VOPAGU-2260 file (C-alpha; in pm, 1 decimal, decimal comma):
REM VOPAGU-2260
SITE   aa  ch    i         X         Y         Z
SITE  ARG   A    0     196,6    -708,1     -59,4
SITE  ARG   A    1     372,2    -426,5     121,8
SITE  LEU   A    2     612,1    -363,4    -174,3
SITE  ARG   A    3     320,1    -342,7    -405,0
SITE  GLU   A    4     153,4     -80,7    -167,8
SITE  GLY   A    5     454,1     133,2    -203,2
SITE  GLU   A    6     665,8      55,3     105,3
SITE  TYR   A    7    1046,6      36,9     108,8
SITE  LEU   A    8    1231,9    -261,5     253,6
SITE  GLU   A    9    1593,6    -208,8     368,5
SITE  LEU   A   10    1821,5    -497,3     353,0
SITE  SER   A   11    2155,0    -484,6     515,2
SITE  ASP   A   12    2456,7    -711,9     555,5
SITE  ALA   A   13    2822,6    -682,3     662,3
SITE  GLY   A   14    2881,7    -483,9     327,4
SITE  GLY   A   15    2620,7    -221,1     373,5
SITE  ALA   A   16    2253,7    -165,1     311,2
SITE  PHE   A   17    2028,6    -112,9      13,3
SITE  GLU   A   18    1656,2     -57,0     -44,0
SITE  VAL   A   19    1397,2    -262,5    -225,5
SITE  TRP   A   20    1087,1     -93,0    -364,0
SITE  ALA   A   21     830,6    -135,2    -638,6
SITE  GLU   A   22     688,2     105,3    -874,3
SITE  PRO   A   23     371,2     -71,0    -995,8
SITE  PHE   A   24     239,2     238,9   -1189,6
SITE  GLY   A   25     563,4     329,1   -1343,8
SITE  SER   A   26     612,3     314,4   -1717,2
SITE  PRO   A   27     716,2      39,0   -1724,2
SITE  PRO   A   28     618,1    -104,8   -1387,4
SITE  GLN   A   29     928,7    -224,3   -1209,5
SITE  VAL   A   30    1077,2    -353,2    -886,2
SITE  PHE   A   31    1415,5    -231,3    -767,8
SITE  TYR   A   32    1645,2    -476,4    -597,3
SITE  GLU   A   33    2019,6    -453,9    -547,3
SITE  GLY   A   34    2015,9    -129,7    -744,5
SITE  GLU   A   35    1886,1    -293,5   -1044,9
SITE  PRO   A   36    1539,8    -264,3   -1213,3
SITE  TYR   A   37    1329,2    -573,4   -1273,5
SITE  PRO   A   38    1002,0    -610,9   -1447,3
SITE  MET   A   39     715,4    -586,0   -1203,4
SITE  SER   A   40     613,3    -944,0   -1328,0
SITE  GLU   A   41     938,7   -1072,1   -1147,4
SITE  LEU   A   42     841,9    -924,6    -811,8
SITE  ASP   A   43     757,2   -1285,8    -673,3
SITE  GLN   A   44    1100,0   -1394,8    -774,0
SITE  VAL   A   45    1271,3   -1100,5    -616,3
SITE  VAL   A   46    1076,7   -1174,2    -289,4
SITE  GLU   A   47    1196,6   -1540,6    -302,0
SITE  LYS   A   48    1554,3   -1412,5    -330,6
SITE  ILE   A   49    1502,2   -1186,9     -26,4
SITE  LEU   A   50    1346,1   -1466,9     174,6
SITE  ALA   A   51    1620,8   -1707,7      87,8
SITE  SER   A   52    1884,8   -1456,8     197,1
SITE  LEU   A   53    1691,5   -1391,8     524,6
SITE  GLN   A   54    1652,7   -1758,4     605,8
SITE  ASP   A   55    2042,3   -1804,3     540,4
SITE  GLY   A   56    2111,0   -1527,6     764,1
SITE  GLN   A   57    2284,9   -1336,0     488,8
SITE  VAL   A   58    2087,7   -1016,3     538,8
SITE  ARG   A   59    1869,7    -837,6     785,9
SITE  ALA   A   60    1538,0    -656,2     688,9
SITE  ARG   A   61    1326,1    -368,8     802,6
SITE  TRP   A   62    1047,4    -168,4     653,2
SITE  VAL   A   63    1132,7     196,5     620,4
SITE  GLY   A   64     827,3     367,4     508,6
SITE  LYS   A   65     621,6     443,6     214,2
SITE  ARG   A   66     712,7     618,5    -106,8
SITE  ASP   A   67     444,9     882,0     -48,0
SITE  ASP   A   68     602,3     984,7     295,8
């Protein structure tokens, strides 16, 4: 929900950090994860990857704000 509403999620691990965000009104609508664009229709799969990484302790996450900020 928060990604769909324009918030950025920062994921970090021992190698660095990257942001995840969605552009639901883009042309085409996309979600960006690990520096790669994915179709917005794959947002749930991207979230599942993030949750699996969090559960495994591979990454830490924090919300860093809205795109409109």
